[in-house]
C-alpha positions in Angstrom: 0.0 0.0 0.1 1.0 3.6 -0.5 0.9 6.6 2.1 0.9 10.0 1.3 4.0 11.8 2.2 3.7 13.4 5.8 0.9 11.1 6.9 2.5 8.7 9.0 1.4 10.2 11.9 -2.3 10.1 11.2 -1.9 6.7 9.4 -0.7 5.5 13.3 -2.7 7.2 15.3 -5.9 6.4 13.4 -4.1 2.7 14.0 -3.7 2.9 17.9 -8.0 3.6 17.7 -8.5 0.7 15.5 -12.3 -0.2 15.7 -13.1 -3.2 18.2 -15.2 -4.2 15.8 -12.9 -4.1 12.7 -10.5 -6.0 15.2 -13.2 -8.7 15.6 -14.1 -9.1 12.4 -10.4 -9.8 11.3 -10.3 -12.2 13.7 -12.9 -13.8 12.6 -11.8 -14.1 9.4 -8.7 -16.4 10.7 -6.0 -13.5 10.9 -3.7 -13.2 13.9 -0.2 -11.4 14.6 -1.1 -8.3 12.1 1.7 -6.0 11.6 1.5 -3.1 9.1 6.0 -1.7 8.2 6.2 1.8 6.9 9.4 2.7 4.5 9.7 6.0 4.9 12.2 6.3 1.7 8.9 4.4 -0.3 5.9 6.1 1.5 5.0 2.4 1.1 3.5 0.5 3.8 4.1 -3.3 4.4 1.0 -5.9 6.0 2.2 -9.4 7.9 -0.4 -11.2 9.2 -0.7 -14.8 10.2 -3.5 -16.7 8.7 -5.1 -19.9 9.4 -5.6 -22.2 7.3 -9.6 -22.1 7.1 -9.3 -18.5 7.0 -11.9 -16.2 5.2 -10.0 -13.0 4.4 -10.9 -12.7 0.7 -14.5 -12.2 1.8 -13.3 -9.4 3.9 -13.4 -6.8 0.8 -17.7 -7.3 1.3 -18.2 -6.9 5.1 -19.4 -4.1 6.3 -17.2 -2.6 9.1 -14.0 -3.1 6.7 -15.4 -1.2 3.6 -16.5 1.2 6.5 -13.1 1.4 7.3 -11.9 1.9 4.1 -14.0 4.9 3.7 -13.0 6.1 6.7 -9.0 6.0 5.9 -9.9 7.3 2.4 -9.8 10.5 2.6 -6.4 11.7 1.3 -4.1 9.7 3.6 -3.1 7.0 1.5 -4.1 5.9 -2.4 -7.1 4.4 -3.4 -8.7 3.1 -6.4 -11.7 4.6 -8.2 -14.0 1.5 -6.4 -13.0 2.9 -3.0 -10.9 0.0 -1.9 -6.8 0.7 -0.7 -4.1 0.7 -3.6 -1.8 -2.3 -3.0 0.7 -4.6 -4.5 0.9 -8.2 -3.8 4.8 -9.3 -3.3 6.1 -12.9 -4.1 8.1 -14.4 -1.8 11.2 -15.0 -1.9 12.5 -16.6 1.4 10.3 -17.8 4.2 12.0 -19.4 7.6 9.6 -21.0 10.8 
């Protein structure tokens, strides 16, 4: 994802105050140990989530609370697509170690 330059403090503040109903929806979808990292040089955001084997993370864009959060975040703080979804670039894993 891509953050608008100068918005990292606001982005972090909003996530420090994440809505309990959104956190619960993420847990119900099988997501845990969720972190978002920020690259100051590129303003890129990188999210890492642990998913259960039976996760339903692909269904999250259809959940009302997720759409509401995206609307809340879509005020210039980060890049969004015309359909109201955050611009996200899938990355290919090139190394993993347990």
